[in-house]
Every structure is written in structure tokens, then in C-alpha cells.
C-alpha positions as CSV (number, residue, x, y, z in Angstrom):
1,M,-5.9,-10.4,24.0
2,S,-4.3,-13.8,23.7
3,E,-1.8,-14.5,21.0
4,A,-0.7,-18.0,19.8
5,V,2.5,-18.3,17.8
6,E,3.6,-21.3,15.7
7,R,6.1,-21.8,13.0
8,I,5.0,-23.4,9.8
9,P,7.2,-24.5,6.8
10,A,7.6,-22.3,3.8
11,P,7.9,-23.7,0.3
12,D,11.6,-22.8,0.1
13,G,12.5,-24.7,3.4
14,A,12.4,-21.6,5.7
15,T,9.8,-21.2,8.4
16,I,7.0,-18.7,8.8
17,A,6.1,-17.3,12.2
18,L,2.3,-17.3,12.3
19,H,0.6,-15.1,15.0
20,T,-3.0,-16.0,15.7
21,F,-5.6,-14.0,17.7
22,G,-9.1,-15.1,18.5
23,A,-11.2,-18.0,17.3
24,G,-13.7,-18.6,14.5
25,P,-13.4,-18.5,10.7
26,G,-9.9,-17.7,9.7
27,I,-8.7,-14.4,8.2
28,V,-5.1,-14.0,7.0
29,V,-3.8,-10.4,7.0
30,V,-1.2,-9.5,4.3
31,H,0.5,-6.3,5.5
32,G,1.8,-3.4,3.5
33,G,5.3,-2.1,2.9
34,G,7.5,-0.3,5.4
35,V,5.9,-1.9,8.5
36,T,5.7,-5.1,10.5
37,I,2.7,-6.9,11.9
38,D,2.9,-4.9,15.1
39,I,0.7,-2.1,13.8
40,Y,-2.0,-4.6,12.8
41,K,-2.5,-6.1,16.2
42,R,-5.2,-3.5,17.0
43,L,-7.2,-4.7,14.0
44,A,-6.7,-8.3,15.0
45,G,-7.9,-7.5,18.5
46,R,-11.1,-5.9,17.2
47,L,-11.9,-8.9,15.0
48,A,-10.8,-11.6,17.5
49,D,-14.2,-12.0,19.1
50,R,-15.6,-13.3,15.8
51,F,-12.7,-14.6,13.8
52,A,-9.3,-16.3,14.1
53,V,-7.0,-13.5,12.7
54,H,-3.6,-14.7,11.4
55,L,-0.8,-12.2,11.1
56,Y,2.7,-12.9,9.8
57,N,5.7,-10.8,8.9
58,R,6.5,-10.9,5.2
59,R,10.1,-11.8,4.4
60,G,12.9,-9.5,5.6
61,R,10.8,-8.1,8.5
62,G,10.5,-8.8,12.2
63,D,10.6,-12.5,12.9
64,A,10.5,-13.5,9.2
65,G,13.3,-15.2,7.3
66,P,15.4,-13.6,4.6
67,R,14.0,-12.2,1.4
68,R,15.1,-13.6,-2.0
69,E,17.0,-11.1,-4.1
70,P,16.4,-9.6,-6.6
71,Y,13.0,-9.0,-5.2
72,T,9.8,-10.1,-7.0
73,F,6.4,-10.9,-5.6
74,E,6.8,-14.7,-6.1
75,Q,8.3,-15.5,-2.7
76,D,5.5,-13.6,-0.9
77,L,2.8,-15.4,-3.0
78,A,4.3,-18.7,-2.2
79,D,4.4,-17.9,1.6
80,L,0.7,-16.8,1.4
81,G,-0.2,-20.1,-0.3
82,A,1.5,-22.0,2.5
83,I,-0.4,-20.1,5.2
84,L,-3.7,-20.6,3.5
85,E,-3.0,-24.4,3.2
86,H,-1.9,-24.7,6.8
87,T,-4.7,-22.7,8.4
88,G,-7.5,-23.7,6.1
89,A,-8.5,-20.0,6.1
90,R,-10.3,-18.8,3.0
91,N,-10.6,-15.1,4.0
92,V,-7.9,-12.6,3.3
93,I,-7.3,-8.9,4.1
94,G,-4.6,-7.1,2.1
95,H,-3.3,-3.6,2.8
96,S,-1.4,-1.4,0.3
97,S,1.3,-3.6,-1.4
98,G,-0.2,-6.5,0.6
99,G,-3.5,-5.7,-1.2
100,Y,-1.7,-6.2,-4.6
101,L,-0.3,-9.5,-3.4
102,A,-3.7,-10.7,-2.1
103,L,-5.5,-9.8,-5.4
104,D,-2.7,-11.5,-7.4
105,A,-3.0,-14.6,-5.3
106,A,-6.8,-14.7,-5.9
107,R,-6.2,-14.1,-9.7
108,R,-3.7,-17.1,-9.7
109,G,-6.3,-19.4,-8.1
110,L,-5.1,-19.6,-4.5
111,P,-8.0,-20.8,-2.3
112,I,-9.4,-17.4,-1.4
113,E,-13.2,-17.1,-1.1
114,R,-13.5,-13.7,0.3
115,L,-10.9,-10.9,-0.1
116,A,-11.0,-7.4,1.4
117,V,-8.3,-5.0,0.4
118,Y,-7.7,-1.5,1.7
119,D,-5.9,1.0,-0.4
120,A,-4.5,-1.8,-2.6
121,A,-1.4,-0.7,-4.4
122,V,-2.5,-1.8,-7.9
123,S,-1.5,0.1,-11.0
124,V,-4.4,0.1,-13.5
125,A,-3.6,1.6,-16.9
126,G,-1.0,3.9,-15.3
127,G,-3.3,5.1,-12.6
128,F,-0.9,4.5,-9.7
129,P,1.6,7.3,-9.3
130,A,5.2,6.3,-10.0
131,Q,6.9,9.5,-11.3
132,W,8.7,9.9,-8.0
133,L,10.0,6.4,-7.8
134,D,13.3,6.6,-9.8
135,A,14.5,9.6,-7.8
136,A,13.6,8.0,-4.5
137,R,15.4,4.8,-5.4
138,E,18.5,6.8,-6.4
139,A,18.4,8.7,-3.1
140,A,18.1,5.5,-1.1
141,A,21.0,4.0,-3.0
142,R,23.2,7.0,-2.0
143,G,22.1,6.5,1.6
144,E,20.0,9.6,1.7
145,V,17.2,8.0,3.6
146,A,15.4,11.2,4.7
147,L,15.3,12.5,1.1
148,A,14.1,9.1,-0.2
149,M,11.4,9.0,2.4
150,A,10.3,12.6,1.6
151,L,10.1,11.8,-2.2
152,T,8.1,8.6,-1.4
153,G,5.7,10.3,1.0
154,G,5.2,13.2,-1.4
155,G,4.8,10.9,-4.4
156,L,2.2,8.7,-2.8
157,N,0.4,11.0,-0.4
158,T,-0.6,13.5,-3.1
159,Q,-3.5,14.8,-1.0
160,S,-1.5,15.8,2.0
161,A,-0.5,19.3,3.0
162,T,3.0,18.1,3.6
163,S,3.4,17.1,-0.1
164,R,2.9,20.7,-1.1
165,L,5.8,22.0,1.1
166,P,9.2,22.7,-0.3
167,L,11.2,19.5,-0.6
168,G,13.8,20.8,1.9
169,V,11.1,21.2,4.5
170,Q,9.7,17.7,3.7
171,V,13.2,16.3,4.2
172,A,13.6,18.0,7.6
173,I,10.3,16.6,8.7
174,C,11.4,13.1,7.6
175,R,14.6,13.5,9.6
176,A,12.6,14.2,12.7
177,F,10.2,11.3,11.9
178,L,13.2,8.9,11.6
179,R,14.0,9.5,15.2
180,T,10.7,8.0,16.3
181,S,10.2,4.2,16.7
182,I,7.8,3.9,13.7
183,G,10.0,6.2,11.7
184,R,13.1,4.1,12.3
185,T,11.2,1.0,11.2
186,M,10.0,2.6,8.1
187,G,13.5,3.9,7.4
188,D,15.0,0.5,7.9
189,L,12.5,-1.0,5.5
190,L,12.4,1.8,3.0
191,G,14.5,-0.1,0.4
192,M,11.9,-3.0,0.4
193,T,9.1,-0.5,0.1
194,L,10.7,1.0,-3.0
195,D,11.3,-2.5,-4.4
196,E,7.6,-3.2,-3.9
197,S,6.6,0.0,-5.5
198,Q,8.8,-0.9,-8.5
199,Q,7.1,-4.2,-8.8
200,V,3.7,-2.5,-8.7
201,R,4.9,-0.2,-11.6
202,L,6.2,-3.2,-13.6
203,H,2.8,-5.0,-13.2
204,D,0.7,-2.2,-14.5
205,A,-2.1,-3.6,-16.6
206,P,-5.6,-2.8,-17.8
207,A,-8.5,-3.5,-15.3
208,E,-9.5,-6.5,-17.4
209,A,-6.4,-8.3,-16.4
210,W,-8.1,-8.9,-13.0
211,S,-11.4,-10.2,-14.4
212,G,-10.5,-13.8,-13.7
213,I,-10.8,-13.4,-9.9
214,T,-13.7,-15.5,-8.7
215,A,-13.5,-14.6,-5.0
216,E,-15.9,-12.1,-3.5
217,V,-13.9,-8.9,-3.2
218,L,-14.4,-5.8,-1.1
219,L,-12.4,-2.9,-2.5
220,A,-12.1,-0.5,0.4
221,Y,-10.2,2.8,0.5
222,G,-9.8,5.7,2.8
223,A,-11.9,8.7,1.5
224,G,-9.4,11.0,3.4
225,G,-6.4,9.4,1.7
226,P,-4.8,9.6,-1.8
227,P,-7.5,10.5,-4.4
228,Y,-6.2,8.1,-7.1
229,Y,-7.6,5.1,-5.1
230,V,-11.1,6.2,-6.2
231,G,-10.5,5.6,-9.9
232,L,-8.4,2.5,-9.3
233,N,-11.0,0.8,-7.2
234,N,-13.9,1.7,-9.5
235,A,-11.9,0.3,-12.5
236,L,-11.2,-2.9,-10.6
237,A,-14.9,-3.2,-9.5
238,G,-15.9,-2.9,-13.1
239,A,-13.7,-5.8,-14.1
240,I,-13.9,-8.2,-11.1
241,P,-17.2,-10.1,-11.3
242,R,-18.1,-10.2,-7.6
243,A,-16.6,-7.0,-6.3
244,R,-17.9,-3.9,-4.7
245,V,-16.3,-0.6,-3.5
246,L,-16.4,0.8,0.0
247,A,-15.2,4.4,0.7
248,V,-14.4,4.7,4.3
249,Q,-15.0,8.3,5.5
250,R,-12.6,10.2,7.7
251,S,-9.9,7.6,7.1
252,G,-6.5,7.8,5.4
253,H,-4.0,5.2,4.2
254,D,-3.3,4.1,7.7
255,G,-7.0,3.6,8.5
256,L,-6.7,-0.2,8.5
257,N,-4.1,-0.4,11.2
258,R,-5.9,2.3,13.2
259,A,-9.0,0.0,13.0
260,P,-11.9,2.3,13.9
261,A,-15.4,0.8,14.0
262,R,-16.2,2.4,10.7
263,I,-13.6,0.0,9.1
264,V,-13.8,-3.0,11.4
265,E,-17.6,-3.5,11.3
266,P,-18.0,-3.4,7.5
267,L,-15.1,-5.9,7.3
268,A,-16.7,-8.2,9.8
269,G,-20.0,-7.9,7.9
270,F,-18.3,-8.7,4.6
271,F,-16.7,-11.8,6.0
272,A,-19.9,-13.0,7.6
273,Y,-22.1,-12.7,4.5
274,S,-21.8,-13.2,0.7
275,I,-21.3,-10.2,-1.6
276,E,-24.9,-10.5,-2.6
277,Q,-26.1,-10.3,1.0
278,Y,-23.6,-7.8,2.2
279,R,-24.8,-4.3,3.0
280,E,-22.5,-1.5,4.1
281,V,-22.5,-1.0,7.8
282,R,-22.3,2.6,9.1
283,P,-21.8,2.5,12.9
284,Q,-21.2,5.5,14.9
285,A,-17.6,6.5,14.7
């Protein structure tokens, strides 16, 4: 799979490293928290025969420039606007906190025509869990990364068997996970993940706050993931004029980066057809 990398100017004078795979109509991927673009290259590869897929690291990660502090979503939104302008892409995929950013960009009138989000971290009328957040932020501030990670994982992944284990056991599991390459990355980026979760909490709003989005929107979620995404997506679909919900069976929160056919093919179909024409594709898994 060929990869082209170019550096484009950001609104604040920094540069954004843009990684492009494939050719065709452009799709910009806005990644979630705690990760870099590396885990989305499988998704890019499986769409690259039909689309030009643009990946970029959000600020403070990988080959991205520094993040403005104290953190808000504004710098991320400005960078996404610059990428849309440079590439001419009008299709966007957002995952987790990247899903919030993509929806907010569409709400603010950035030139997005079709938007697919997967497990978008949006708090609708208090529906996104945040009771764990203060304790996790305090643990991270004390340097107790494994504890902060355990509190975060248990607070967000409410459906998992691990979340029902005693906290000490969860912390031990996280200590082991932190010794893996993915775990080290997530540990290094945990502070930013918590900052993004705080922003999601601060931007809690009724579903009607999203009614001004004119883009066609696919609200996808993993049916095997956290159960609160069901209500959140249904509420958003009731408010966004041209939106529909897609429940992806046998997929969890990491389904988008795993990129099985049961996710990739419906995404490709959505970006190929209007929301009125779109029909859910159910390929063999």
C-alpha cells in the first residue's frame, strides 16, 4: 500500500503532516484519543482502492506539532478546516473524540458533505458517562498512570467483564498492558485523553443542539461495545435532519481501526451514495 506524505500549513503557523493512501474521492479520518494514526492504516488500506484516505496526527501526537494549552477543541477544529481546504475532501470519518470533533465541525459549517462517525464521544443530556473522570484526572496528576488508566477503562467500557473486577485487579492488568507498545502509547497520551473527556463533559447538550448539521451523517456504533452509544446515537439521529444509525454487530469500540468488512463496506457504500439512496450492506464477516 503506497503512502504519500506532505506537510501543509496550519492556521497558527505550524505544519500538519498529511498521510494519503489510495486515489479517488477524498476522505479525512479524525482519530480518537490515546492513539496515533498508525492504528488506522488498516482502515485506510481497505478503502484505498476506492478513495483517497487522508490520515493526520492530531496535535501532541506522532509527527504533529505541539498542542495549545489549556486544551480546548478549537485548535483541532482549525486544523481539520485547513485539511479540508487543502485536500478539497468533503467526506469525513470521526472516531470517539474525533467523532465529536467531526460533528462539531459540521455543525459549525465546515465544508463537510458526508460524515460517518463511529462511537462518537458526544454527551447528549448527560448520556455520556463521566462519573469516573475526576478520580482518573487526580490519579494522572499524581503520576499513577495504571490507576488512571484502570479508572478510565472501567468508566468508559461499562459492558466489559474487566470493569466488574476489583479495582486492584484492574490496575494490575493495566500495569501489564503498559508494558506493550500500544499500552505505552496510550499511557503516554492518557493526559490528553482525559482532557478530551473533560471537554466532552463540558460540551454536554440536548440532542437539538446538533440539529443545524446539514451534512449527511452515518452514526455507527459497535453493538459489542459500550451500551450507552445506542441511546446517544438514536437521540442524535432524531435531531440531525439527514442522519441514520448503523449498529455494527460483533464489534467493540476498536472496531473502526480493526476495519473488518462489516464496517468497511457500509462506510464505502455511504460515501458512494446519498443518505436517501444508502442501504445497509451486510457482507459475510
